[in-house]
C-alpha positions as CSV (number, residue, x, y, z in Angstrom):
1,M,161.8,148.7,81.2
2,K,158.4,148.1,82.5
3,K,155.6,150.0,84.3
4,T,154.5,147.7,87.0
5,V,152.5,150.3,88.9
6,L,150.0,152.4,87.1
7,T,149.3,156.0,87.9
8,I,145.8,155.3,89.1
9,A,147.3,152.9,91.7
10,I,149.8,155.2,93.2
11,A,147.7,156.2,96.2
12,T,146.7,152.6,96.8
13,S,150.3,151.3,96.8
14,L,151.4,154.1,99.2
15,A,148.5,153.3,101.5
16,F,149.5,149.7,101.7
17,G,153.1,150.6,102.3
18,T,152.3,153.2,105.0
19,L,149.3,151.8,106.8
20,G,149.2,148.1,106.1
21,T,146.5,145.9,104.6
22,Q,144.2,145.9,107.7
23,A,144.2,149.7,108.0
24,T,143.2,150.1,104.3
25,L,140.2,147.9,104.8
26,A,139.0,150.1,107.6
27,K,137.5,153.6,107.0
28,S,140.1,155.4,104.9
29,V,142.0,158.3,106.5
30,E,144.4,160.0,104.1
31,T,148.0,160.3,105.4
32,P,150.1,163.3,104.6
33,Q,152.1,161.2,102.2
34,Q,148.9,160.3,100.3
35,Q,147.9,163.9,100.2
36,S,151.3,164.8,98.9
37,L,151.1,162.2,96.2
38,K,147.6,163.3,95.1
39,A,148.9,166.8,94.7
40,L,151.8,165.5,92.7
41,D,149.5,163.4,90.6
42,K,147.4,166.4,89.6
43,K,150.1,169.1,89.3
44,V,153.2,167.3,88.1
45,F,152.9,163.6,87.3
46,N,149.9,163.8,84.9
47,S,151.4,166.9,83.3
48,I,154.6,165.4,82.0
49,N,154.3,165.0,78.3
50,A,156.9,162.9,76.4
51,D,155.7,164.5,73.1
52,N,156.9,167.9,74.4
53,I,160.3,166.4,75.2
54,F,160.5,164.6,71.9
55,D,159.6,167.8,69.9
56,N,162.3,169.8,71.7
57,I,164.9,167.1,71.0
58,D,163.8,167.2,67.4
59,Y,164.4,170.9,67.2
60,L,167.8,170.9,69.0
61,S,169.2,167.9,67.1
62,R,168.8,169.4,63.6
63,T,172.5,170.3,63.7
64,P,175.5,169.6,65.9
65,R,175.8,172.1,68.9
66,V,179.5,172.2,69.4
67,A,180.5,174.6,72.2
68,G,181.7,178.0,71.0
69,T,179.9,177.8,67.7
70,D,176.9,179.7,66.3
71,S,174.8,176.6,66.5
72,E,175.4,176.3,70.2
73,Y,174.5,180.0,70.7
74,E,171.3,179.4,68.7
75,A,170.4,176.4,71.0
76,V,171.1,178.6,74.0
77,Q,168.6,181.3,72.7
78,F,166.0,178.6,72.1
79,I,166.4,177.1,75.6
80,K,166.1,180.6,77.1
81,S,163.0,181.4,75.1
82,Q,161.4,178.1,76.2
83,F,162.1,178.8,79.8
84,E,160.6,182.3,79.4
85,S,157.5,180.8,77.7
86,Y,156.9,178.8,80.9
87,G,157.0,182.0,83.0
88,Y,160.6,182.0,84.2
89,E,163.2,184.8,84.0
90,A,166.0,182.9,82.4
91,E,169.6,184.0,82.9
92,I,172.5,183.3,80.4
93,Q,175.8,182.8,82.2
94,P,178.7,183.2,79.7
95,F,182.2,181.9,80.1
96,T,185.3,181.8,78.0
97,F,187.4,178.7,77.3
98,F,190.3,177.7,75.0
99,G,188.6,175.7,72.4
100,Y,188.8,173.8,69.1
101,T,187.1,174.6,65.8
102,P,186.5,171.3,63.9
103,P,187.6,171.2,60.3
104,S,185.4,172.6,57.6
105,T,186.9,170.2,55.0
106,L,187.7,166.5,55.7
107,E,188.8,164.4,52.8
108,L,190.5,161.0,52.4
109,A,191.3,159.3,49.2
110,V,193.2,156.0,48.8
111,D,194.6,155.2,45.3
112,G,194.3,151.4,44.6
113,Y,191.3,150.9,46.8
114,G,187.9,150.6,45.1
115,G,185.6,150.9,48.1
116,E,184.0,154.0,49.6
117,L,185.4,155.7,52.7
118,E,183.7,158.0,55.1
119,P,186.4,159.5,57.3
120,G,185.7,161.0,60.7
121,T,187.6,163.5,62.8
122,F,189.1,163.8,66.2
123,T,188.9,166.9,68.4
124,Y,192.2,168.7,68.3
125,A,193.2,167.2,65.0
126,V,195.3,169.6,63.0
127,S,194.8,170.9,59.4
128,G,197.1,169.7,56.6
129,N,197.2,168.3,53.1
130,V,199.4,165.2,53.0
131,S,199.8,162.1,51.0
132,G,202.1,159.0,51.0
133,E,202.3,155.3,50.9
134,L,199.8,153.6,53.2
135,V,201.5,151.2,55.7
136,Y,200.0,149.2,58.6
137,A,201.4,150.2,62.0
138,G,199.5,147.9,64.3
139,L,198.3,149.6,67.5
140,G,200.8,152.4,67.1
141,K,202.9,151.4,70.2
142,S,206.5,152.6,70.4
143,E,207.9,149.1,70.4
144,E,205.9,148.2,67.3
145,L,207.3,151.3,65.4
146,Q,210.9,151.3,66.6
147,D,212.2,149.4,63.6
148,M,209.8,151.1,61.1
149,D,210.7,154.0,58.9
150,L,207.4,155.9,58.4
151,T,209.0,159.0,56.8
152,G,206.5,160.6,54.4
153,K,204.1,157.7,54.8
154,I,200.5,157.4,56.1
155,A,200.2,155.1,59.1
156,L,197.1,152.9,59.3
157,I,196.6,152.1,63.0
158,K,194.1,150.1,64.9
159,R,192.2,151.5,67.9
160,G,193.1,150.0,71.3
161,E,195.4,150.1,74.4
162,L,196.9,153.6,73.7
163,S,195.2,156.9,73.6
164,F,194.5,158.3,70.2
165,A,197.0,161.1,70.9
166,D,199.8,158.7,71.7
167,K,199.2,156.7,68.5
168,V,199.5,159.9,66.5
169,L,202.6,161.2,68.3
170,N,204.4,157.8,68.1
171,A,203.8,157.7,64.3
172,A,204.8,161.3,63.9
173,E,208.0,160.6,65.8
174,R,208.9,157.9,63.2
175,G,208.3,160.4,60.4
176,A,204.7,159.7,59.4
177,A,203.1,162.5,57.4
178,G,199.6,161.4,58.5
179,V,197.6,158.8,60.4
180,I,194.4,156.9,59.9
181,I,193.0,155.2,63.0
182,F,190.3,152.6,62.5
183,N,187.8,151.3,65.0
184,N,188.2,148.0,66.9
185,S,184.4,147.5,67.2
186,D,181.5,147.9,64.8
187,G,180.4,151.4,63.9
188,S,182.1,154.7,63.2
189,L,184.7,156.3,65.4
190,S,185.0,159.7,66.9
191,G,187.0,160.9,69.9
192,T,189.5,163.5,71.1
193,L,193.3,163.9,71.1
194,G,192.9,165.4,74.5
195,G,194.3,168.9,73.8
196,P,196.5,170.8,71.3
197,N,200.0,169.6,70.5
198,E,202.4,171.1,68.0
199,N,203.7,167.6,67.2
200,F,200.4,166.2,65.9
201,V,200.2,165.3,62.2
202,P,196.9,165.2,60.3
203,V,194.7,162.3,61.4
204,V,191.3,160.9,60.4
205,S,189.2,158.0,61.7
206,L,187.5,155.1,59.9
207,S,185.1,152.4,60.9
208,K,186.2,148.9,61.7
209,A,184.9,147.5,58.3
210,E,186.7,150.3,56.4
211,G,190.0,149.8,58.2
212,E,190.0,146.1,57.9
213,A,189.2,146.3,54.1
214,L,192.3,148.5,53.7
215,L,194.4,146.2,55.8
216,A,193.3,143.1,53.8
217,Q,194.5,144.7,50.6
218,L,197.9,145.6,52.2
219,N,198.2,142.0,53.5
220,N,197.6,140.8,49.9
221,G,200.6,142.8,48.7
222,I,198.6,145.6,47.1
223,E,200.4,149.0,47.2
224,L,198.1,151.8,48.3
225,T,198.7,155.6,48.4
226,A,196.6,157.7,50.8
227,S,195.9,161.4,50.7
228,L,194.5,163.3,53.6
229,N,193.1,166.9,53.3
230,I,192.0,168.6,56.5
231,E,191.1,172.3,56.4
232,G,189.7,174.8,58.9
233,A,190.8,173.1,62.1
234,K,192.1,175.6,64.6
235,F,192.5,176.5,68.3
236,G,191.6,179.7,70.2
237,E,189.5,181.4,72.8
238,K,185.8,180.7,72.5
239,D,182.6,181.6,74.4
240,S,180.1,179.2,75.7
241,Y,177.0,179.6,78.0
242,N,175.0,178.1,80.8
243,V,171.2,178.8,80.8
244,I,169.6,179.1,84.3
245,A,165.9,179.3,85.2
246,T,165.1,179.5,88.9
247,K,161.8,178.5,90.6
248,E,161.6,180.4,93.8
249,P,159.8,178.9,96.9
250,T,156.1,179.5,96.7
251,N,155.9,181.1,100.2
252,R,159.1,182.8,101.4
253,R,157.9,182.8,105.0
254,K,157.6,179.0,105.0
255,A,160.6,178.4,102.8
256,T,163.7,176.4,103.5
257,D,167.1,177.7,102.5
258,D,167.7,174.6,100.3
259,I,168.5,174.6,96.6
260,I,167.9,171.7,94.2
261,V,169.6,171.7,90.8
262,V,168.1,169.8,87.8
263,G,170.4,170.0,84.9
264,S,171.9,168.7,81.6
265,H,174.3,169.8,79.0
266,H,173.1,171.3,75.7
267,D,176.3,170.9,73.6
268,S,177.3,168.0,71.3
269,V,180.4,166.7,69.7
270,A,181.4,167.7,66.2
271,G,179.5,165.9,63.5
272,A,176.9,164.5,65.8
273,P,173.4,165.9,66.0
274,G,173.3,164.8,69.6
275,A,169.7,163.8,69.8
276,N,170.4,161.5,72.8
277,D,173.7,163.2,73.9
278,D,172.4,165.4,75.2
279,A,169.3,167.0,73.6
280,S,167.4,164.4,75.5
281,G,168.6,165.7,78.9
282,T,168.1,169.3,77.8
283,A,164.6,168.8,76.6
284,M,163.7,166.8,79.8
285,T,165.1,169.7,81.9
286,L,162.8,172.0,80.0
287,E,159.8,169.8,80.5
288,L,160.4,169.4,84.2
289,A,160.7,173.2,84.5
290,R,157.4,173.6,82.7
291,V,155.4,171.2,84.8
292,M,156.9,172.3,88.1
293,K,156.5,176.1,87.5
294,N,153.3,176.5,89.5
295,V,153.6,173.6,91.9
296,P,153.7,174.7,95.6
297,T,157.2,174.1,96.9
298,D,159.2,175.4,99.9
299,T,162.6,174.8,98.1
300,E,164.4,176.8,95.4
301,I,164.8,174.7,92.3
302,R,167.3,175.7,89.6
303,F,166.9,174.3,86.1
304,I,170.2,174.6,84.2
305,T,171.6,173.6,80.9
306,F,175.4,173.6,80.7
307,G,177.7,174.4,77.8
308,A,181.0,172.8,76.9
309,E,180.4,169.6,78.7
310,E,182.1,167.7,75.8
311,N,185.2,169.9,76.3
312,G,185.7,168.7,79.8
313,L,182.7,169.6,82.0
314,L,183.5,173.3,81.6
315,G,180.0,174.8,82.0
316,S,179.1,172.9,85.1
317,S,182.6,173.6,86.6
318,H,182.2,177.3,85.9
319,Y,178.7,177.3,87.5
320,V,179.9,175.5,90.7
321,E,183.1,177.6,90.9
322,N,181.1,180.8,90.9
323,L,178.7,179.7,93.6
324,S,179.2,181.4,97.0
325,E,180.1,179.3,100.0
326,D,176.5,179.9,101.2
327,E,175.0,178.6,97.9
328,I,177.2,175.5,98.0
329,E,176.1,174.8,101.5
330,R,172.5,175.3,100.7
331,T,172.5,173.2,97.5
332,I,171.4,169.8,98.7
333,A,171.0,167.9,95.4
334,N,172.0,167.8,91.7
335,F,170.0,165.6,89.3
336,N,172.1,165.3,86.1
337,L,170.2,164.2,83.0
338,D,172.6,162.9,80.3
339,M,171.6,160.5,77.5
340,V,168.2,159.6,78.8
341,G,166.2,158.7,75.7
342,S,167.9,156.3,73.3
343,K,165.8,153.2,72.4
344,D,168.9,151.3,71.7
345,A,170.6,151.9,75.0
346,G,170.2,149.7,78.1
347,D,168.3,150.2,81.3
348,L,168.3,153.3,83.5
349,V,171.0,153.6,86.1
350,M,172.3,156.3,88.4
351,L,176.0,157.0,88.8
352,T,177.6,158.8,91.7
353,L,181.2,160.0,91.6
354,D,182.2,157.8,94.6
355,G,179.8,155.0,94.0
356,E,178.1,155.7,97.3
357,P,174.4,156.5,97.9
358,N,173.3,160.0,98.6
359,L,170.1,162.1,98.8
360,V,169.6,162.0,95.0
361,T,169.9,158.3,94.7
362,E,167.7,157.7,97.8
363,L,165.0,160.0,96.5
364,A,165.1,158.5,93.0
365,Q,165.1,154.9,94.3
366,K,162.0,155.7,96.4
367,S,160.2,157.3,93.4
368,S,161.2,154.5,90.9
369,T,160.0,151.9,93.4
370,L,156.7,153.6,93.7
371,L,156.4,154.0,89.9
372,N,158.0,150.9,88.5
373,G,157.8,148.4,91.4
374,E,161.6,148.3,91.8
375,P,164.4,150.8,92.6
376,T,166.6,152.2,89.9
377,P,170.1,150.8,90.5
378,F,173.2,153.0,91.1
379,G,176.9,152.6,90.7
380,Q,180.1,154.6,90.3
381,G,180.8,156.9,87.4
382,G,182.0,160.3,86.4
383,R,182.5,162.0,83.0
384,S,179.4,164.2,83.2
385,D,178.1,167.3,84.8
386,H,177.4,165.8,88.2
387,V,181.2,165.6,88.8
388,P,181.9,169.3,89.8
389,F,178.9,169.2,92.2
390,A,180.2,166.1,93.8
391,E,183.7,167.5,94.1
392,A,182.2,170.5,95.9
393,G,180.5,168.1,98.4
394,I,177.0,168.4,96.9
395,P,175.0,165.2,96.6
396,A,174.8,164.5,92.9
397,A,174.0,161.7,90.5
398,L,174.0,161.1,86.8
399,F,170.8,159.6,85.2
400,I,171.8,157.6,82.1
401,H,170.9,154.3,80.3
402,S,173.6,151.6,80.3
403,P,175.1,150.3,78.2
404,T,175.1,153.3,75.9
405,E,173.8,153.1,72.3
406,P,176.1,151.9,69.5
407,W,176.1,155.3,67.8
408,Y,177.3,157.3,70.9
409,H,179.2,160.4,69.6
410,S,178.4,159.6,66.0
411,P,176.4,161.2,63.1
412,E,173.8,158.5,63.7
413,D,172.7,160.0,67.1
414,T,169.5,161.2,65.5
415,I,165.8,161.8,66.5
416,D,164.6,158.5,65.1
417,K,166.6,156.7,67.8
418,I,164.7,158.3,70.6
419,S,162.2,156.4,72.8
420,K,159.2,158.4,74.1
421,E,158.6,155.6,76.7
422,K,162.1,156.0,78.1
423,L,161.7,159.8,78.2
424,Q,158.4,159.5,80.1
425,D,159.9,157.0,82.5
426,V,162.9,159.1,83.5
427,A,161.0,162.3,83.6
428,E,158.4,160.8,86.0
429,I,161.1,159.3,88.3
430,V,163.0,162.6,88.6
431,A,159.8,164.7,88.9
432,V,158.5,162.5,91.8
433,A,161.9,162.5,93.5
434,V,162.3,166.3,93.2
435,F,158.8,167.0,94.4
436,D,159.2,164.6,97.3
437,Q,162.0,166.8,98.6
438,A,160.7,170.2,97.5
439,R,157.1,170.0,98.8
440,F,155.9,171.8,101.9
441,N,156.5,170.1,105.2
442,S,152.7,170.1,105.8
443,M,152.4,167.6,103.0
444,G,154.3,164.9,104.9
445,P,157.7,164.3,106.4
446,K,160.7,164.7,104.0
447,P,163.6,162.3,103.6
448,N,166.5,162.9,105.9
449,K,169.3,165.0,104.4
450,L,172.7,163.3,104.5
451,P,175.8,165.1,105.6
452,K,177.9,166.6,102.7
453,V,181.2,164.9,101.9
454,K,183.6,166.2,99.2
455,A,184.4,163.5,96.6
456,A,187.8,162.8,95.1
457,P,188.4,164.6,91.7
458,E,187.5,162.8,88.5
459,M,189.0,163.1,85.1
460,K,186.9,165.9,83.5
461,Q,186.6,164.4,80.0
462,K,183.6,162.6,78.7
463,Q,184.7,162.3,75.1
464,D,186.6,159.1,74.0
465,I,190.4,159.5,74.3
466,R,191.3,155.9,73.3
């Protein structure tokens, strides 16, 4: 990532793009676009502070924020108080979902193995205390297991090809008392079984190195006995929350009926502090709300953090489903900020549900070209909170760095992995894009709004299932 255009040169670059070289050599007459950019420079652009974003990430990521837990509720109260400190009247929008409580105890011991093991869990894994002979069961495919008797044994299975749930169910069908799934790439492993199932047996995850070490001993003829102890895992109704702060148009008489939504999700997966996923997006939403609070705009801007994204985009779905038809028609853009700060991830991209450009991508490509000298690329992708908006016909895009960092959904997603430079870059791009659309008409012509088109539904699950 590079900054090829400095803040001090913004007006100059716009002048060359709008008037041409000869015109700028003549007596300067400011265009409405230049006036708009100067207002942005003073009121928004120069006010964005990556330190503020970083500090809020640091606070939020001190503990995992699993939806439906006390830690999520504490994060919600913090977000609400931050919005209120900026001068907003923040609203908490509660909703109920059938959720999963991760285990309070997770233990794995392997007799005959001298190394250390750090097991991980899967969402919807069941409680149980089981032990048995450890046997290798390949990828856990039905055809691999059809001639195996796993009765009372612990199946060691490699990640790949099948969903985690299918691996567990296939092993259970052959009589396995428990399952260990190890990663097929470097790093720890976490994911989901997709939902509750009474046929699940206790299952834990291991890293690639740990799994291969166990497999090497089995291949050398060493007999191993594994014991799994999972306690406290359970299913039931839970409460989660969206937090909404609304910036009303500055002058109602000159206001449009349009609504722009800038949002992120505040929950994380079990065991992960979620500094990048998605305390980074939450903290950036807060900072954008702060710097835009007193900026003159003719458009309503809603700053929202969503709950239970990791459970299947539940918070954003609840928000969209409870909009009136009029509100859906008036909502012209959703900027979704998810995983926007990891120093170990790739470059910034935008993802739309159908892979097609829309108002959000056009605004952001215009602003990123102005700021960085080149447009931020976009492609197709779902699995985040822009999906319910797109399905309702609202122009929406996910802002994310690709490829993702190696410790996505892991305990290593911590504050020390966050890049202030990336935070500043994304915040500036989104701030300029939002202001470009929300400023008063007197400050220059706005981009043309594209017709709304409903997108095809997308699988509403971000967490790894295989």
